[in-house]
N, C-alpha and C positions, 0 to 999 in steps of 0.2 A: 801890272802893278797890283799888289795885294792890299785890300782894304784893311785898316786897323780893326774894323768891326766884323771881319770875316769869321764865321763859325766853321766854314769848310777848310780854311787854311789858317789854323791857330798858331801862327808863328809870332813869338814875342822876343825882342821887339820886332815890329813890322819892318820888313826889308825896305830899304830905300831904292835899291836897284830893281829893274824889271826882273821877273822870274819866269822860268820854264816850269810848267806843271806837266808832269809825265805820269800817265796812267799805265800800269803794266799788270798782267795777270800771270800768276804762277800757281799751279795746282788749284785752279779755280778760285784763287784769292786775289782780290784787287788791291794793289798798292798805289797810292798817290804820292809821288816824290816831288818836293819843291826844290828847285835848283836855281841859284843866282845866275842870271843870264850874262853877267859881266865877268865874273871870276870862276864860274863853274862849280862853286862850292855847294854841296848838298846842305840845305838849310833845315830840313825836317820833312815831315810827312803830313799830308792832308787827310781829311775824313772821306773815305770812299762813298760814292753815291749808294742809295739803297738798291738792293737787288730785286729784280722782278723775274723770279723763276717760275711763274705760273704757266 
Protein backbone atom coordinates (compact mmCIF):
# COMPACT_ATOMS: atom_id res chain seq x y z
CA UNK A 1 0.00 0.00 0.00
CA UNK A 2 1.46 3.37 -1.02
CA UNK A 3 1.27 6.24 1.44
CA UNK A 4 -0.37 9.48 0.22
CA UNK A 5 2.67 11.31 1.68
CA UNK A 6 5.20 9.24 -0.29
CA UNK A 7 7.98 11.19 -2.06
CA UNK A 8 9.37 8.00 -3.59
CA UNK A 9 6.09 6.87 -5.19
CA UNK A 10 4.45 10.13 -6.38
CA UNK A 11 1.18 8.69 -7.71
CA UNK A 12 -1.88 10.97 -7.60
CA UNK A 13 -4.47 9.97 -6.69
CA UNK A 14 -2.96 7.46 -4.29
CA UNK A 15 -3.90 3.91 -5.38
CA UNK A 16 -6.44 2.13 -3.19
CA UNK A 17 -5.27 -1.34 -4.23
CA UNK A 18 -1.99 -2.95 -3.14
CA UNK A 19 0.81 -2.35 -5.65
CA UNK A 20 3.85 -4.16 -6.91
CA UNK A 21 7.00 -2.05 -7.00
CA UNK A 22 9.37 -3.42 -9.64
CA UNK A 23 12.94 -2.18 -9.97
CA UNK A 24 14.71 -2.93 -13.24
CA UNK A 25 18.05 -1.91 -14.74
CA UNK A 26 18.60 -1.26 -18.45
CA UNK A 27 21.82 0.26 -19.79
CA UNK A 28 22.88 1.04 -16.20
CA UNK A 29 19.67 3.08 -15.60
CA UNK A 30 17.30 2.11 -12.77
CA UNK A 31 13.56 2.26 -13.46
CA UNK A 32 11.00 1.89 -10.66
CA UNK A 33 7.62 0.80 -12.06
CA UNK A 34 4.44 0.87 -9.96
CA UNK A 35 1.86 -1.77 -10.92
CA UNK A 36 -1.64 -2.30 -9.49
CA UNK A 37 -1.49 -5.79 -7.95
CA UNK A 38 -5.21 -6.42 -8.54
CA UNK A 39 -5.64 -5.51 -12.22
CA UNK A 40 -2.02 -5.46 -13.46
CA UNK A 41 -2.24 -1.87 -14.76
CA UNK A 42 0.97 0.20 -14.79
CA UNK A 43 0.17 3.21 -12.61
CA UNK A 44 3.37 5.15 -13.09
CA UNK A 45 6.98 5.33 -12.04
CA UNK A 46 8.75 5.92 -8.76
CA UNK A 47 11.90 7.82 -7.91
CA UNK A 48 14.97 5.55 -8.13
CA UNK A 49 17.20 5.36 -5.05
CA UNK A 50 20.42 7.40 -5.07
CA UNK A 51 23.35 5.63 -6.71
CA UNK A 52 26.47 4.77 -4.76
CA UNK A 53 29.12 4.22 -7.44
CA UNK A 54 32.12 4.94 -5.22
